[in-house]
C-alpha positions as CSV (number, residue, x, y, z in Angstrom):
1,X,-24.8,-7.4,7.3
2,X,-23.3,-10.6,5.9
3,X,-20.0,-11.4,7.6
4,X,-18.4,-12.3,4.3
5,X,-19.2,-8.9,2.9
6,X,-18.0,-7.3,6.1
7,X,-14.7,-9.2,5.9
8,X,-14.2,-8.3,2.2
9,X,-14.5,-4.5,2.9
10,X,-11.5,-4.1,5.2
11,X,-9.3,-6.4,3.1
12,X,-10.2,-4.5,-0.1
13,X,-9.7,-1.2,1.5
14,X,-6.4,-2.3,2.9
15,X,-5.2,-3.4,-0.5
16,X,-6.2,0.0,-2.0
17,X,-4.6,1.9,0.9
18,X,-1.3,0.0,0.9
19,X,-0.8,-0.7,-2.8
20,X,2.1,0.9,-4.7
21,X,1.6,2.7,-8.0
22,X,3.0,-0.5,-9.7
23,X,0.2,-2.6,-8.1
24,X,-2.8,-0.3,-8.5
25,X,-3.5,3.0,-10.2
26,X,-3.6,5.6,-7.4
27,X,-6.6,7.4,-8.8
28,X,-8.5,4.2,-8.9
29,X,-7.4,3.3,-5.4
30,X,-8.7,6.7,-4.0
31,X,-12.0,6.3,-5.9
32,X,-12.5,2.7,-4.5
33,X,-11.7,3.8,-0.9
34,X,-14.2,6.6,-1.2
35,X,-16.8,4.2,-2.5
36,X,-16.2,1.7,0.3
37,X,-16.4,4.5,2.9
38,X,-19.6,5.8,1.3
39,X,-21.2,2.3,1.4
40,X,-20.2,1.9,5.1
41,X,-21.8,5.3,6.0
42,X,-25.0,4.0,4.4
43,X,-25.2,1.1,6.9
44,X,-27.7,1.3,9.7
45,X,-26.4,2.8,13.0
46,X,-26.4,-0.7,14.5
47,X,-24.4,-2.1,11.6
48,X,-21.9,0.8,11.8
49,X,-21.4,0.0,15.5
50,X,-20.9,-3.6,14.7
51,X,-18.4,-3.0,11.9
52,X,-15.3,-1.6,13.8
53,X,-15.2,-4.5,16.4
54,X,-15.7,-7.0,13.6
55,X,-12.8,-5.5,11.6
56,X,-10.6,-5.6,14.8
57,X,-11.5,-9.3,15.4
58,X,-10.7,-10.0,11.7
59,X,-7.3,-8.3,12.1
60,X,-6.6,-10.1,15.3
61,X,-7.4,-13.4,13.8
62,X,-5.2,-13.0,10.7
63,X,-2.0,-15.0,11.0
64,X,0.1,-12.3,9.3
65,X,1.0,-9.5,11.7
66,X,1.4,-6.9,9.0
67,X,-2.1,-7.6,7.8
68,X,-3.5,-6.9,11.3
69,X,-1.4,-3.7,11.5
70,X,-2.9,-2.6,8.2
71,X,-6.6,-3.6,8.9
72,X,-7.1,-1.7,12.1
73,X,-6.2,1.8,10.9
74,X,-8.1,1.2,7.6
75,X,-11.2,0.3,9.6
76,X,-10.8,3.4,11.7
77,X,-10.4,5.5,8.5
78,X,-13.3,4.0,6.7
79,X,-15.9,4.6,9.4
80,X,-14.5,7.2,11.9
81,X,-16.1,7.6,15.2
82,X,-18.3,10.7,15.6
83,X,-15.8,12.5,17.8
84,X,-12.9,11.9,15.5
């Protein structure tokens, strides 16, 4: 999967997850999060395995601590591990 696409997904999901009602329609946010999660589930098993560590590295490299704090749980929620 293209790294730019992989980077866009956690940031977009984080926006929808953390936006207030004034920033984004909540129904739209839920639909978008469901769509992003559905697209991630359609990745190959190898790409799915690659996604979570990539999202964590993306979070760790962001200079804003609150962004890193938002990206990690969003990545976990979008593509849960099988045993979760």
